[in-house]
C-alpha positions in Angstrom: -13.1 -20.4 -0.8 -15.4 -16.9 -1.3 -18.0 -17.2 -3.8 -17.3 -14.3 -6.4 -18.9 -11.0 -6.0 -20.5 -8.7 -8.4 -20.2 -5.0 -7.4 -19.6 -1.1 -8.2 -19.2 1.8 -6.2 -18.5 5.8 -7.0 -17.4 8.3 -4.5 -17.1 12.0 -5.0 -14.0 13.4 -3.6 -13.7 17.5 -3.4 -12.2 20.1 -2.0 -13.0 23.0 0.4 -13.4 25.4 -2.5 -15.0 22.5 -4.5 -17.7 22.0 -1.8 -18.3 26.0 -1.4 -18.4 26.5 -4.9 -21.5 23.9 -5.4 -22.6 24.8 -1.9 -22.5 20.9 -1.0 -22.5 19.3 2.4 -20.2 16.5 2.8 -21.2 13.4 4.2 -17.7 12.5 5.4 -14.1 13.7 5.3 -11.1 12.4 4.8 -8.8 13.6 8.1 -6.0 11.3 7.2 -4.6 8.3 5.5 -1.7 5.9 5.4 0.4 3.4 4.0 2.7 0.7 5.6 4.3 -2.5 4.6 5.6 -5.5 5.8 6.9 -8.7 4.8 4.6 -10.5 1.9 4.2 -13.7 3.8 2.8 -11.3 6.7 0.4 -9.4 4.7 -2.6 -10.7 6.9 -1.1 -8.4 9.9 0.1 -5.0 7.3 -3.1 -3.0 8.5 -1.7 -3.1 12.1 1.0 -1.0 11.0 -1.1 1.5 8.9 -4.2 2.3 11.0 -1.8 4.0 13.8 0.0 5.2 11.1 -3.3 7.1 9.6 -4.0 8.3 13.5 -0.3 10.2 14.0 -0.6 13.6 14.0 -4.5 13.6 14.3 -5.1 14.2 17.4 -7.3 11.2 18.0 -6.6 8.0 19.8 -7.8 4.5 18.6 -10.1 4.9 21.5 -11.6 7.8 19.8 -12.7 5.8 17.0 -16.3 4.6 16.8 -16.0 2.0 13.7 -13.5 -0.2 12.2 -13.4 -1.7 9.4 -10.9 -4.2 8.2 -11.0 -5.9 4.8 -10.6 -9.1 5.2 -9.5 -11.4 2.4 -9.2 -13.8 4.7 -10.9 -14.4 8.1 -7.9 -14.7 9.9 -7.3 -10.9 8.3 -9.6 -9.2 10.9 -8.9 -11.4 13.8 -5.6 -10.9 13.9 -5.5 -7.0 13.6 -8.4 -7.2 16.3 -5.9 -9.1 18.4 -2.4 -6.9 17.2 -5.0 -3.4 17.6 -6.3 -4.5 21.2 -9.5 -3.4 19.3 -13.0 -3.4 20.7 -14.9 -6.4 18.8 -18.0 -5.0 18.9 -16.6 -2.0 17.1 -14.9 -4.0 14.0 -17.0 -5.2 10.6 -19.8 -4.5 12.6 -22.2 -5.6 9.6 -19.9 -8.4 8.9 -17.5 -8.4 6.5 -15.8 -9.4 3.6 -15.8 -13.2 4.1 -19.8 -12.6 4.3 -20.9 -9.4 2.6 -18.1 -10.2 -0.5 -15.0 -7.7 -1.6 -15.7 -7.4 -5.3 -12.3 -7.2 -7.0 -11.6 -3.0 -7.5 -13.9 -1.8 -4.7 -12.9 -3.6 -1.4 -12.0 0.1 -0.1 -14.7 2.2 -1.6 -16.5 -0.3 0.4 -15.1 0.0 3.2 -15.6 4.1 3.4 -18.9 3.7 2.1 -19.6 1.4 4.6 -18.2 3.9 7.2 -19.9 6.9 6.1 -23.7 5.7 6.3 -23.0 3.9 9.6 -21.3 6.6 11.5 -23.2 9.3 12.9 -22.6 13.4 13.0 -19.0 14.1 14.8 -17.9 9.9 15.0 -14.6 8.7 13.4 -14.4 5.7 11.9 -11.0 3.8 10.8 -10.6 1.3 7.6 -7.7 -0.4 7.2 -6.8 -3.1 4.0 -4.0 -5.3 3.1 -2.9 -6.2 -0.1 -0.9 -9.9 -1.3 2.4 -7.8 -1.5 3.0 -7.0 2.2 1.3 -3.5 2.0 -1.4 -2.2 3.9 -3.5 1.5 3.5 -5.6 2.8 6.1 -7.9 6.1 6.2 -9.5 8.2 9.2 -13.0 9.5 8.3 -15.2 11.7 10.3 -18.8 11.7 9.5 -20.2 15.3 9.4 -23.6 15.1 8.2 
């Protein structure tokens, strides 16, 4: 059982037009995102369905991704998805995952993307995956810009 965590996060998303109008340079850009689902009993492996789907039609291969963040409501989530996707362990949750860092309710996805944004270097890709208790999962591919 995990301890309760408290946290907050805010992300600012802007269109290309808004970036130009406000003369700001983004830290990262969203390349793609996807959702996928499996049977609710198998929710722990749902990110392995969503993450490849997020790469489809992007020209980015899983080997091109520098870092992966997989939310682990349970330790088995990261381990199962590393095995299913054949991910290099040294590129997944490099500073710890939700079990060690915590995942405050309603902030898990933002934590994954914020962490990738600040850990990647310019031009690198990061891929995040998160499952939910109903068998669904979401994934997002980002690229560091600044």
